[in-house]
C-alpha positions as CSV (number, residue, x, y, z in Angstrom):
1,M,-1.8,-7.0,8.0
2,T,2.2,-6.3,8.9
3,A,2.3,-9.0,12.0
4,R,1.2,-11.8,9.9
5,W,3.1,-10.8,6.5
6,P,6.5,-12.2,7.3
7,H,4.7,-15.8,8.1
8,T,2.4,-15.4,4.9
9,K,5.9,-14.7,2.8
10,K,7.0,-18.6,4.3
11,L,4.0,-20.2,3.9
12,L,4.3,-18.2,0.1
13,H,7.5,-19.6,-0.7
14,L,7.1,-22.6,0.9
15,L,4.0,-22.8,-1.8
16,L,6.9,-21.9,-4.6
17,W,8.8,-24.8,-3.9
18,V,6.1,-27.2,-3.6
19,I,4.7,-26.5,-6.8
20,I,8.1,-26.9,-8.3
21,T,8.9,-29.8,-6.7
22,T,5.4,-31.7,-7.3
23,I,6.3,-30.6,-11.4
24,F,9.6,-32.2,-11.2
25,L,8.6,-35.3,-9.3
26,Y,6.5,-35.7,-12.4
27,D,8.8,-35.4,-15.3
28,R,11.0,-37.0,-13.5
29,R,8.3,-40.1,-12.2
30,Y,10.1,-42.5,-15.0
31,L,13.4,-43.3,-12.8
32,I,11.3,-45.1,-10.2
33,L,11.4,-47.6,-12.9
34,K,14.5,-46.6,-14.5
35,A,16.4,-46.8,-11.3
36,G,14.3,-47.6,-8.6
37,L,12.3,-45.5,-6.1
38,G,16.0,-45.0,-4.3
39,H,17.4,-43.3,-7.0
40,F,14.4,-41.1,-7.2
41,A,15.0,-39.8,-4.1
42,E,18.2,-39.0,-4.5
43,C,18.0,-36.8,-7.1
44,T,14.8,-35.1,-6.7
45,V,17.2,-34.1,-3.4
46,V,20.3,-33.2,-4.7
47,R,18.6,-31.0,-7.2
48,L,16.6,-29.9,-4.9
49,T,19.0,-29.3,-2.5
50,L,21.3,-27.1,-4.9
51,I,18.9,-25.2,-7.0
52,I,17.3,-23.8,-3.3
53,S,19.8,-22.7,-2.4
54,L,21.7,-21.0,-5.4
55,C,18.1,-19.4,-5.7
56,Y,18.5,-17.9,-2.2
57,F,21.8,-17.1,-1.7
58,H,21.3,-15.2,-4.6
59,I,18.2,-13.4,-4.0
60,F,18.7,-13.0,-0.1
61,Y,22.8,-12.1,-0.2
62,L,23.9,-11.1,-3.6
63,I,20.9,-8.9,-4.8
64,P,20.7,-6.7,-1.3
65,R,24.6,-7.0,-0.6
66,Y,26.0,-6.1,-4.1
67,F,23.3,-5.4,-6.6
68,S,21.3,-2.9,-4.5
69,A,24.9,-1.6,-3.0
70,R,25.9,-0.9,-7.2
71,K,28.3,-3.1,-6.5
72,Y,27.9,-4.6,-10.0
73,T,31.1,-6.1,-10.8
74,A,31.6,-7.9,-7.3
75,Y,27.4,-8.8,-8.1
76,F,28.3,-10.7,-11.8
77,A,31.0,-12.0,-10.8
78,L,29.7,-13.5,-7.4
79,L,26.3,-14.6,-9.7
80,L,29.0,-16.1,-12.4
81,L,31.2,-18.6,-9.6
82,S,28.3,-19.7,-7.6
83,I,25.8,-20.6,-11.6
84,C,29.2,-22.6,-12.3
85,A,29.2,-23.8,-8.7
86,Y,25.6,-25.3,-9.1
87,V,26.2,-26.9,-13.0
88,G,29.0,-28.2,-12.0
89,L,28.2,-30.4,-9.2
90,Q,24.8,-31.1,-10.7
91,S,26.1,-31.9,-13.9
92,L,28.9,-34.6,-12.0
93,Y,25.4,-35.7,-10.6
94,D,23.2,-36.1,-13.7
95,F,27.0,-37.9,-15.2
96,Y,27.0,-40.7,-12.1
97,L,23.3,-41.6,-12.1
98,Y,22.7,-41.3,-16.0
99,G,26.2,-42.0,-17.2
100,V,26.7,-44.6,-14.4
101,V,23.9,-45.9,-12.8
102,L,21.2,-45.9,-15.7
103,S,24.6,-46.4,-18.3
104,W,22.7,-43.9,-21.3
105,T,25.7,-43.6,-23.7
106,T,24.2,-39.6,-23.8
107,Y,25.1,-38.9,-20.7
108,R,28.7,-40.9,-21.0
109,S,30.9,-37.2,-20.8
110,F,30.5,-35.5,-18.0
111,W,29.5,-32.1,-20.3
112,A,26.6,-33.5,-21.8
113,S,24.3,-32.3,-19.2
114,V,25.3,-29.0,-18.7
115,P,23.5,-26.4,-21.4
116,F,19.7,-28.1,-20.4
117,N,21.5,-27.1,-16.9
118,L,22.1,-23.7,-17.6
119,L,18.6,-23.4,-18.9
120,T,16.9,-24.6,-16.3
121,T,19.4,-22.7,-14.0
122,A,18.6,-19.1,-15.7
123,W,14.7,-20.2,-15.3
124,Y,15.0,-20.7,-11.3
125,L,16.9,-17.7,-10.8
126,A,14.3,-15.5,-13.0
127,V,11.6,-17.1,-11.2
128,T,12.6,-16.6,-7.8
129,V,13.7,-12.6,-8.7
130,A,10.5,-12.4,-10.2
131,F,8.8,-13.6,-7.5
132,K,10.7,-12.2,-4.6
133,L,9.8,-9.2,-6.3
134,S,6.1,-9.9,-6.5
135,L,6.2,-10.1,-2.7
136,D,8.1,-7.1,-1.6
137,W,6.1,-4.6,-4.2
138,Y,3.1,-6.1,-3.1
139,Q,4.1,-6.1,1.0
140,Q,5.2,-2.2,-0.2
141,R,1.7,-1.6,-1.7
142,A,0.3,-3.2,2.3
143,E,2.2,-0.9,3.9
144,L,1.5,2.1,1.9
145,R,-2.3,1.3,2.7
146,E,-1.6,0.6,6.1
147,L,0.5,4.7,6.3
148,Q,-2.3,6.2,4.6
149,E,-4.9,4.8,6.7
150,E,-2.8,5.8,10.8
151,L,-2.5,9.3,8.5
152,R,-6.3,9.6,7.9
153,R,-7.1,8.2,11.6
154,N,-4.2,9.8,13.5
155,A,-4.1,13.3,11.5
156,A,-7.4,13.6,11.6
157,I,-7.3,15.6,8.2
158,V,-10.7,16.6,7.5
159,I,-11.6,18.8,4.0
160,T,-14.7,20.1,3.3
161,D,-15.1,21.8,0.6
162,H,-17.2,25.0,0.7
163,S,-17.6,27.2,-2.4
164,E,-15.9,30.5,-1.0
165,S,-13.5,29.2,1.7
166,D,-12.6,25.8,1.7
167,Y,-10.4,24.3,5.3
168,L,-9.2,21.4,7.0
169,F,-8.9,20.3,10.4
170,L,-5.3,19.0,11.1
171,K,-4.0,16.8,14.4
172,S,-0.5,17.7,15.7
173,G,0.2,16.6,18.5
174,T,-2.7,16.7,21.1
175,K,-4.4,19.6,19.0
176,R,-7.3,19.7,16.3
177,I,-6.1,22.9,14.5
178,K,-8.4,24.4,11.7
179,T,-6.9,25.6,8.8
180,S,-8.2,27.5,5.6
181,L,-6.4,26.2,2.2
182,E,-6.2,29.7,1.3
183,S,-3.6,30.1,4.7
184,I,-1.5,27.6,3.0
185,Y,1.2,28.7,1.4
186,Y,2.9,25.1,1.0
187,I,4.2,22.0,2.5
188,Q,7.5,20.1,3.2
189,G,8.3,16.8,3.8
190,L,10.5,15.2,5.9
191,K,10.5,11.7,6.2
192,D,7.7,9.9,8.8
193,Y,6.4,14.0,9.6
194,S,5.5,17.2,7.1
195,I,5.7,20.8,7.8
196,I,2.7,23.1,7.0
197,Y,3.7,26.7,6.4
198,T,0.6,28.9,7.0
199,N,0.3,32.9,7.5
200,E,-0.3,32.1,10.8
201,G,3.3,29.8,11.1
202,K,3.9,26.0,10.8
203,I,1.8,23.0,11.6
204,I,3.7,19.5,11.9
205,V,1.6,16.7,11.1
206,K,2.8,12.9,11.3
207,G,3.3,11.5,7.6
208,S,5.2,11.9,4.3
209,L,4.5,14.1,2.1
210,K,3.5,11.2,-0.6
211,I,1.0,10.5,2.2
212,V,-0.2,14.0,3.2
213,E,-0.2,14.7,-1.1
214,E,-3.2,12.4,-1.2
215,L,-5.4,14.0,1.4
216,F,-5.2,17.5,0.3
217,P,-7.3,18.5,-2.9
218,A,-5.2,18.6,-6.4
219,K,-6.6,21.2,-8.1
220,H,-5.1,23.5,-4.9
221,F,-1.8,22.1,-4.8
222,V,0.8,21.0,-6.9
223,R,4.2,19.3,-6.5
224,T,7.7,21.0,-7.5
225,H,10.5,18.9,-5.8
226,K,10.6,16.0,-4.3
227,S,10.7,17.4,-1.2
228,Y,7.6,20.1,-1.5
229,M,3.9,20.5,-2.2
230,V,3.0,24.4,-3.2
231,A,-0.1,25.8,-3.1
232,S,-1.0,26.8,-6.6
233,N,-1.9,30.6,-6.0
234,K,0.2,31.4,-4.0
235,I,2.7,31.0,-6.7
236,K,4.5,34.6,-7.5
237,H,6.9,33.5,-10.8
238,L,9.7,31.1,-11.5
239,Q,13.2,32.0,-11.1
240,G,16.0,29.4,-12.3
241,N,15.5,26.1,-10.9
242,K,12.6,28.0,-7.7
243,L,9.2,29.6,-7.4
244,V,9.1,32.6,-5.9
245,L,6.0,32.7,-3.5
246,T,3.9,35.6,-2.9
247,N,5.8,35.8,1.0
248,N,8.7,35.3,-1.0
249,E,10.0,32.6,-0.1
250,S,11.6,30.6,-2.7
251,I,10.8,26.8,-3.2
252,P,13.4,24.2,-5.1
253,I,12.2,22.8,-8.5
254,G,12.6,19.4,-8.7
255,R,14.0,18.4,-12.4
256,S,10.9,15.7,-12.9
257,Y,8.6,18.1,-11.2
258,K,8.7,20.7,-13.4
259,H,6.0,19.4,-16.5
260,L,3.3,19.3,-13.8
261,L,4.1,23.1,-13.1
262,A,4.1,24.0,-17.1
263,A,0.2,21.4,-16.9
264,S,-0.5,23.7,-13.7
């Protein structure tokens, strides 16, 4: 999926604008009779060129460069300037087409189409932002599923449930290590890898803590921090914002994870 996704995204963006163009052409079909096919095509090209330029300048430049970087003042200033530029150019063209070519009295002023252009600009920006966020969300979910499948294949974590001794197999490097759940104290996440601490030492496996967490039975472990997961039966007591384990190691407690400890 990852290799094909960039091409799929391009096709979906193209499909979006085909749909928008079709709606626009249907809405402005009266121009063929009023102004001729030439002005109809000219109006279509001008409006779509301006709005596509504005929308992609917004989602591929302003959002990642300024909004995501929390440079909100620069983001809103540049967004406002780009909207003003679009509305100004579009209103100027509307004045030319409807006021000069078609001689419609309602478009004799440059300002006549400004409110409508402002409204449609907001609509186009909202639609394209929602569309991009939807694609990004789907891509992230798909990548997460792929990572989970890769971890299941490569880390070879297999959980076998027995009434007295639960155990699993962990792939660390080229070795597969049979590990009892009872021997695990806690798990630490380090970006793309996780370290499993047992009473016999530590085992490094491939996969983020979020992925590893889904492969371990929830009844045995509790998440205490964005980087830590602890075996429930190894908790000795709470001390401030830390957990003290039965081996006297201290594990930090994240603010957003305190309710999980209370529930366990």
